[in-house]
C-alpha positions, 0 to 999 in steps of 0.5 A: 526534581523537575529535571529528573522527572523530565528525563525519567519520562523521556526515557520511559517514552523512548523505551516504549517507542523502541519496544514498539519498533522492535515488535514491528520487526518480528517475523510474523509482523513482517510477513503479515505486512508483506502479504497485505501489501502484496494483496493490495498491489495485486488489487491495484494491478487488477484495477489498472488492467481492467481500466486499460482493457475498457479504454482499449475497447472504447478506442477500438470502437471509435476507430472502427466507426471512423474507418467504417470497418465491420465488427 
């Protein structure tokens, strides 16, 4: 009896897991996840670019001060 209950609950759990995995493969879900990841990546690239430009400006100021160049 316990063995049957165990296997029945294992099968139900596995069926639920499979259904969720199959729903995650639906084209609308895939498109939404792809769009979210692309937007996130674009934000990260924007942040990296802003950081690099800020650091380049700081370094340029340091070099101009060292070389005594006018702006």
